[in-house]
C-alpha positions as CSV (number, residue, x, y, z in Angstrom):
1,M,160.3,147.7,-64.7
2,A,160.5,143.9,-65.3
3,N,156.7,144.0,-66.1
4,L,157.4,146.3,-69.1
5,K,159.2,143.5,-70.8
6,S,155.9,141.7,-71.2
7,K,153.7,143.0,-74.1
8,N,150.7,142.4,-71.9
9,H,151.9,145.1,-69.6
10,A,153.8,147.3,-71.9
11,L,151.3,147.9,-74.6
12,P,148.6,149.6,-72.5
13,I,151.2,151.8,-71.0
14,I,152.8,152.7,-74.4
15,L,149.3,153.4,-75.8
16,A,148.5,155.8,-72.9
17,L,151.8,157.7,-73.4
18,A,151.6,157.7,-77.2
19,T,147.9,158.7,-77.6
20,G,146.7,160.3,-74.3
21,M,144.0,157.7,-74.1
22,R,142.3,157.1,-70.8
23,R,142.6,153.8,-68.9
24,G,139.0,152.8,-69.6
25,E,139.4,153.6,-73.3
26,I,142.4,151.5,-73.6
27,L,140.8,148.6,-71.9
28,G,137.7,149.1,-74.2
29,L,139.7,149.2,-77.4
30,R,138.8,146.4,-79.9
31,W,141.1,145.0,-82.6
32,S,138.6,145.9,-85.2
33,K,139.1,149.6,-84.3
34,I,142.8,149.6,-85.1
35,G,143.8,150.4,-88.7
36,F,147.3,149.1,-89.1
37,E,147.3,150.1,-92.8
38,N,146.3,153.8,-92.1
39,K,148.2,153.9,-88.7
40,A,145.2,155.0,-86.7
41,L,142.7,153.8,-84.1
42,S,139.2,154.8,-83.3
43,V,138.0,155.3,-79.7
44,T,134.4,154.2,-79.5
45,H,134.1,152.2,-76.3
46,Q,135.4,152.1,-72.7
47,V,135.3,149.7,-69.8
48,K,133.7,151.2,-66.8
49,K,132.1,150.2,-63.5
50,D,128.3,150.3,-63.1
51,E,126.4,151.3,-60.0
52,N,126.7,147.8,-58.7
53,G,130.5,147.8,-59.0
54,V,130.5,145.4,-62.0
55,W,132.9,146.2,-64.9
56,H,131.4,146.2,-68.4
57,L,132.2,147.4,-72.0
58,S,130.2,150.6,-72.7
59,P,129.8,152.5,-76.0
60,Q,129.2,155.7,-73.8
61,L,132.3,157.8,-73.5
62,K,132.9,160.7,-71.2
63,T,132.2,163.5,-73.7
64,A,131.3,163.9,-77.3
65,P,134.9,164.8,-78.3
66,S,136.0,161.5,-76.7
67,Y,134.8,159.7,-79.8
68,R,137.8,160.3,-82.0
69,T,140.3,158.8,-84.4
70,I,144.0,158.9,-83.2
71,K,147.0,158.7,-85.6
72,L,149.7,156.3,-84.5
73,D,153.4,156.6,-85.1
74,E,155.4,153.9,-86.7
75,D,157.1,152.8,-83.4
76,T,153.6,152.3,-81.8
77,I,152.3,150.4,-84.8
78,D,155.4,148.1,-84.7
79,I,154.8,147.3,-81.0
């Protein structure tokens, strides 16, 4: 629980719980895809491992509906 006091650890966990995003989607999230004014974020990339075991940022998501815009509540925006 001590790790949750750090925003570096807490933010990805809170995003997963608040939005239902997958781990790779959270790791692939870019600041430019977060709309603080309209309280939403766009899922357009993910971090995934290639056939050689190397992690990289990919614009290819799991399914077509995975490309989405997610509304964020005020508490999540504040964090």
